[in-house]
N, C-alpha and C positions, 0 to 999 in steps of 0.2 A: 419454072413454078410447077408446083405439084397439083396434077390434075383429078388422081382417083386415087384413093387409100385403102388399101386391105388392113384390118383390125386382125390380128392374131391373135383373139382371144374370143370370147363370149356374155351371153348376159346382159347386166348392167354396162357394166364398163364398155363394152362394144357400142352398144346402145347411146354411150354417154360421148363417144366420139362421134358415131356417126351425127348425132345431131348439131356438132359444130360444123363438120364436114358439109352439111347439107346448106348450112348458114352461109358459108364461104363459097359455095358454088362447086364443091369438089365431090367426084362421085364416091360412092362407096362399094366396098366389095367383106361380105362375110364369109368366114369359113366356119363348117356346123358338123356335129357329129351326129351319128345316127341319131341318137337319144335326143338331139336337139335339133333334128329335121323342120319342127314346127315352132321352134322358138322363135320369139320376140326378134331377137339381131337377126337370125334369117330371114324373117319377112320385111322389116324395114329398109336393109341396103337395097342397094339398085341393084347388085348383082351378088349372088351366094354360090360357094363351091363345097361340095361333100368332102369330109374326110371321114372313110371308112372304119366304123366302129364306135365305140362309147366310152371306154376308159380313158383318161387323160393320154397314157402314155401311148395308146393306140393314133391319136388325135391331135387334139391342142399342144402336146408336147415333141410331135414330129415336123421339125424344122423345114426338112427337105419338104415334105407334102405342102406345107403351107407359100414356101417359096414357089413351087410349081402353080398354086393354086394363084398365087398374084401373077403369074406371068399369063397363065391361060388367061385370066378375066382382064387383062391388060391393066393393071393397078401398076402405078410410076412409084408407089411409097408404101411402105410398110409400119403400122402403129401397133407398138406389143400389148398396149392395154397394160394389167398390174397382173403378177403371177405367171402362171405357167412358162414362158421364155422371155420374159418382159427383162429378166436380169442374166441371159444367158449370152456370152460373148460371140460363141462360136454360131449363135443365129445370128446376131446380126451383122456379122462378117459376110453369113451366106447372103444375106439379103443385098448387100454394100455388093458383094462379088457378083450378083446376079444382075447388076445396072439398078438396083432400086434405090431410094432413097430412105435411110432408117430414120426415124423420127424418135431418136433418142441417144442417148451419149454415146460416145465413141467406143469400140471393143476395149479401147485399154483401159479406159476409165472404168466400164463394166468390171474389166478382172481387177482391177485393182480395188474397187469399193463395193461388188456384187458378192465378193467372198468376203465375209465376215471376220476370216481370220487374218487375209491379207488387210482389210480397211484397219483393223486393231493394230498391225504393225506398221502400217503406213501412218498412224497417230501416234505411234510411239507406246503403244501395250500389249504386253504379251500374254495370250493366253495359258489357264494353267497346263503345267505339262502331268506333274504329278498330283493326285490327288489325296489328301489324307484328310484325317479325323478333323484337324484344326482347319480345315478350309471349307467344312460343311456350314449352312449348304451351298449346292451349287447348282449353277444352272447348265444343263446340256443343250446345245443351241446347234441348228442345221447351220451351216457355213454360207449355202445359197437360200435364196425363196425369202418369205417370211409368211404371214397372217397366222403365225402362230404354231405351221405346221413344223413337226422335227424338234419342238421343244421340251424339256423335261427339267422338275425342280427335282434334286436328290438330297435328302437328308440323313440318309444312311449309307454307309460306304460300301455295305454288301448289296445296297441296290442298283451302284452305278455301271458296272457292264450291262444289265440287261436294259436299262435305260440310254444307255449307247446305243447297245444294238437297234431298239425299239426307234429311237428317234432318228437314226441312220436309217433304217428299213421306211419310215415315214417320210422322209427326206428323200430320198432315192424316187418313191412313187410319185410323190407331188412336183419336185423340180428335176429329177433327172440326176441329180448329184446327192450321194448319200454321206458325203463329208459331215462332221459332226466336229465341234470342239466344246470345252468347258472352260466356263466363267464364274466368277463368284455371283452368288445370289444375293442380293441387296435387298435387305425386306424395308418394306414400307417406303418404298420411293415413289416416283411420279414420274409416268411416261412423258416427257417434253421432247418436242422435234422442232426444227426450223426449216420450213419450203426454202430450197434454192432455185434460182432461174439463172442460167448462163446462155450467153451466146459465143459466137465464133470469135469475138471483136472484142474480147477481152472485159465484158461486162459480167459482173455475177449481182442478182438480186438475193437478197435475204427478205424471204416475204413473209417476216415475224414468226410467231409462236404459234404452236398447237399443244395440247395439252390431251391425250388420249388414254389418261390412267383407267379408267373404267372397262377394265376387261375381263374376258372371261377365256379359260386354257391360253391364257397370252395372245387372245385375240382381240379385236377392239370392238367396244360396244357402244359408246360413245364418246363422242372428238368436239373438240371446242377451239377456237382461235378468236384473241387471244388466249394464251396459258394464264391464269388469274394467279395473283399473288405472287410475282415474282419480283423481285428490287430490280431496280433498273440498271444496277450493276450486273446482275445474274443475265439479264436480258441481253444486255452489250453483249456480255461473254460467249453467249448461246450463238448469236450472231455473227461472231468474230471467227469462233471454231467453224461452224457450220460454212463460211466463205473460205476460210482455210481448206477446211477440206475439199472445197469444190475448185479451187485455184490450184492445190496440189496434184490433179489428176486431170486438169487441163478440160474439166466439163464442160459439158455444152448439154442444154436442155433444162427437164424438171427432173430434180431429185430432191430428195428428205433427209436430213442427218438428224437422227434421233439420239438421246439422252436419257439418262434415268437421272433425276434428280432427288438426291436427300441431305438434309441437313444443309442446305443452302451452296451444296456441291453439285456441278454437272459431271457425270462420268458419261463418256463417249460409250454407248452401243454401236450403231452401224451406221452406215450411208446406204439407203436404197435408192438404186439408180433409174427410177421408173416414177410413175405418177402415183400419187397413193389413193387408198379407198376414200380417206377423209378430204379431199382435195377442195370439196365443194365448198366448205367452211374458210378457206384462204380467201377463195375465189370471191364469196358473199362481202368478206372483210376489205378484201382491197380493189374490190369493183373490176376483178379481170376475169376472162377466162384463159386457165392453163393451158387448155388444149389448143386453142388458136395459136398461143405462144409457143408451145413446143410445134406446130408446124410453121411458124414463123423462122423460128430459129431453125429448121431443117430446111428452110429455103435459104439459109444462110444471112437472114434479115437481123438487122441489130436489134436489139431491147430499148435501147435508149439508156440513157446515163441515168437519170433520175427514175427510181422505183416508185410506183404508186404508193399514194398516202392511206394507211389504215382509219377503217371509218366504222364506229360500231362493234357488235359481238356476233357470234353465228355460233350455233351450237348443230351437232349430226349426231342421228339415233340411225343406228342398225337393226332393220326387223329382219329378225331371222324365225326359220319355221324350224321352231327348237321348243320343247320344255324346260324351262331352265329350271324346275322344281323337280324333274328328274333326272338330274345330272346333266342338263343340258342337251338331252337327247335330241336328233334331230327328228323332223317329223316329216312325211310325205303324202300326198296325194293331191286334190283337185282345189286350186286358186279358184273360188267360184267367185269371188267379189274382193278388188282392192282400188281404193281410193281414200285421197287425203284433202282436205281444206285449200283452198288454191292460196292460202296465205302462204304456203311453205311451198318449199322446194320437194319433187318427188323425183329420184332415180330410182328407175328399177328396169330390169331386163324379162317381166311378167305382165302379161293382161290378163283380164278376166277369161276364165276358162282354161289356162295354162295349167299344166300338170306340174308338179313339184316333185323330182325324181331322186335317185339316191346317187347320182355319178359325179354330181359337182356340189359347191357350196349353198349352205341352208340361208344364203342372204337373199330375203325376197325384196328388200329395197332399201334406200336409205333418203331419212327423212331430215330437212336441214331447214332452219329457221336463223334470220338474221333481225337483229333490232338493236335500236342505239346504244341501249345496255344489257349487261349479262343478265340481270333480274327477269328483263323483257323477253330475253331471248327464250330464257328456260322456261319462263310462263309458256309462251307463244307456241314451242314446240311441244311440251308436254300436252297442252289444250288440245291442240290440231293431232295430237296421238290417240289423244281419248275419244274424239270424234271420228278419228279413223275408221272405214268400213272394211275389215279385216275378214272374210268370209272364206274359208277354208281349213288347212292342217293348222294346229295348235302355236300359236307364236310368243314371241318375249314381249309382245305391246304392253301389256301390263306389268311388265318389269319395268320397262323403261320410263313410262309415266312414273311409277313410283321412285324410280332411280334421281329422275329430273326434278321430284319434288321433295326431296330427301335432304333432311337439315346439314346433314354432312358434306354432301356434293352442293347442295345452292350454297353454303358458307365458302365455297372454294378450296382448293388444295388437297382433293381428296387423293388417296393413294391407290396402289395398283392390287392392295387388299382389300378394297375396299368391297367386292361380293364375298370374298371369303367371310368378312363381317356380317354383312348383314343380308345374305341370301335367303335366307329362312324367314325373315320380317318382310322380305320385297315379293315373296310369292306365297305368304300364308293367305289360304283361299280368303275370298271376300264378296260372295256371290249377291247379286243383285237380289233381296227377298221376293221383289214383285217379277222377276223375269220367268220363273216359271208358269206363274197365272197368267203372264200376258200370253206367253207361247199356247197355253191351253185355249184361255177365248179366241185366240186367233183362229186356231185350228177348230173352235165349235160355231165359228160365226156362219149364220144362214143355216144351221142343221138344228133339228130338235127331235128328241126321241119319240115323240108321237106324231111326228109329219105336219106339225102345225103347232101353234102354239094353244095352249088351256086355260082355264082360268082357276083349274088347280096346281097348286106348285108341283113340279116334277121332283123326283128323286136328286140327290146332288150326284153329280158326273165325276167318276176320278180320273185321273190322265198321273203317269208318272214320269220323271224327267232326270236324267242324270246331268250335273253340273261338268262341263271338260274346260281342263283337263285333271279337275282333283278330284272328281269320282262321286260329289255329294251326291246322294237320291232324295228326290223330293217329291210327295204327293200332294197333288192339286185338287181340291174341289170347286165344282161352281154349280150353277143351275140354271134351267131354260124356265124363265117367267114370261108373263103376258106380255111383258116392257119390255124385254130382251134377256140380254144375260146378265147373272148377277153372282156374286161371290162375297163372303161373309168379309166384315171388315174395311170394304172398300166400296165406291160409286162405280160402276162399268161405264163412263162416259161415252164411249166409243168402242167398237171393237169391229175391225175388219180383218180379211187375211194378212194385211201388211202392215196394218198401224191400229194398237191398242191404245186406249186414254183411259186412265185410272184417277180416282181422286181419292186420296187417302191422309185423315187428319189436316185436311182444306188443302192439301197440294195436290195441284193435277198435275200428272206427269204423262210423260210421250214415249210410247215404246214401238219401235221399230222393229218389224219382224219379217225375217226371211227364211225360208227353208229350201233345202237341198238334201234330199233322201231322207234320213232319220234325224240328221243334225239340223237344228233349228237355232238359228241366231238372233237374238232380242238384244238390239241397242250393240253393248260392247262383252255380252254374255252367250256364250256359247252351250247349248244344252241338248243333248242326246235323248229322244223320245223313246221313253223304253215301252214291249211290250205288256199286254194284259197279263199274261202269265209269263214265268221267266225261262228263258230256251236253256236246257240241259248245256250243262257244262263238261266238256271232254275233260277228263280225269288224267294229271300227268301224274308219273312215279315219282315219289320222294328223293330229290337231288338231283332231278332236271335243270337242266342248263338251256333256256330259252332266250333266242335272240330278241333284244330288246327294240330292235330296229330293223328295217332291211335292209342290207347291204351288204359287201363282199368281206368272206372268211380269208383274209391275208395272210395269218399266219399260225401256227400252233407252238405251245411250248415243246421245247426241246425232250424227245424221246417219249411223246405222249402217245400213248397207245391202250387199247383196253387192258383191265389186268393192272396197272401201275399204279402206285400208291401216291396221292396226291395229298397235300395240306390244305387246310381252311385258309380261305384269300390268295390262294395261288394263283397267279393269273394260268389260264388256260389256252384260251382262244382268243385272238384280236380279231374283230371286225372294222372294217371300216365302210362309212357312210358319210356322204358329204363331206368330203374332204377332211373329217377326223376320224380318229382310230379309238377303239374303244375295247376295253379289255371285258372279258367275261373270266370271274374266278372261281374256283372253288367253294360253293356253299360250305364246306365242313369236311373236315379231314377224313378220308376214306380211301376207296377205291374206286378209279375208272370201270364202271361196268359196259358202258356204250360209248361210242364216239361215231358221229354222224358228220362232224364238220372237217372241211379238207379246204386246203389253201386253194383261193381262186373259187369256189363255189359260191354263188351268189344264194342269199338265204332271204325270206321275208320275215316280218315280223312274229313272234311267237315262234318260230321252228325251232325243232329240238336238235339241239348243236350236241349234249352230250349227257350223262348220267351220270353222277357220283353216291357211291352207297357209303352212307355213314358208317366209320368206325365204331362199333357200339360197345369196345372192350374199355 
């Protein structure tokens, strides 16, 4: 029987596994990088072991160090979580060879299915060998891992070699395996998957379907169970193929078989030989704890012949520290406050006051709702996110709320191109017109220009704010009067530093106000208080390429050096931040006159990477 589990992972999934272990009376062991020294998963575990370094390659991808940590801490089992080494057969064998229990499928099953190329061969599907114009568009894909890493859509044949190299480099950095392959890219498909759970006694459960079609950069944003709008015949076919894939590899534990559904036909994509990020929606619908079942199977216990029965509908939204309107740029900084209504489930690896750094994934939390019907679940989750308190870096919270209420999504059957079609509308600025006034009144509470109230009306006070992240600036005017604070067009019912109540057009509204430095949060609106006099702005040379986010320079364009000629739109520098690569391209055709970027260099947002002098001819 398992008595102590080391989770070979970090953040939200480590905390998730620890929670079940604690409920079962199992001791927990965390591993942490230097960047994660004070992370929540390291704090809540019964014991924690340091992995020196900060990058994944130095820490969470070092299977040898993790096995040593497990032995040193007295763990008798290892749970891999997802990502990192979770689908690495060599790591699974190393765990078993050390006398530890591996909480996952057999290494042979991982080898058969964790490599997407071998999985397709097992399912009778051949990858594209030689790509021609007739095959376009195609998808370049990492053979190992998941989470959208190492994936590129290629629509022009001339881009193929560049994208193969880029995907391979990204996959090597993320999973320690740079193998990539090419497959047809199906436009307008839905990403549908089946959760399987298998034991060592011949039982395989197919725990329904999930729809994960709302994606950005091939990484899921909103997931739900069951997948809406499937015919009974198609759903039965998906379950049958998933069970067949599991039996073909003598699978044990939790796994997910993924498909692309288009025109009523299911196309096999891959099998993920691990727990998925979106597993909570299946747990909610089937009333099970998948981590507890993983532990049960690892101990050799049977699942039982009959799978549990599905009830209701569940939806999960991934809350990311990113700006969808700025190309999904990841955001860093201090998470001052994060809370959601108790009616929904919150899985997170952060608490109030934790820093959001550049080394790992930008996901802050998963928020999950369950209800008797799909419509009720969508309404419940959208409302909870709308009322959530998120004070810190820019997030995708507003995008999530609008997505959950979008008519195409609520109708069911949205495909993977949803954000390509609707991103502009979903990210259009829609600031609360009263938020800047509420911020100014909260700031002014208890203060008077004259040191006390006067019978004469004071001159209007003026404050300036900028809405984040869209940058809209607002001028706010209010007055100190004998009766308190006043402003045109509204009645100030109450004004304190933390709460402002306004009446406008007969409607009374409450505004919760929180201040963190220059950032002011008014209900769901983030504002920056601006100085009375604008600060001088550093002038940049025309053609300057600035880092759009903090991160690491991972590579430069081949042959890039000062004096070379570049073309407009040509990728010059690749930055990696929060598990995503970002290309920095030439703003115009011309000559590279300065190059400050170098592979491996850490840069802050706004750092000068290079300068391109535009060709005036």
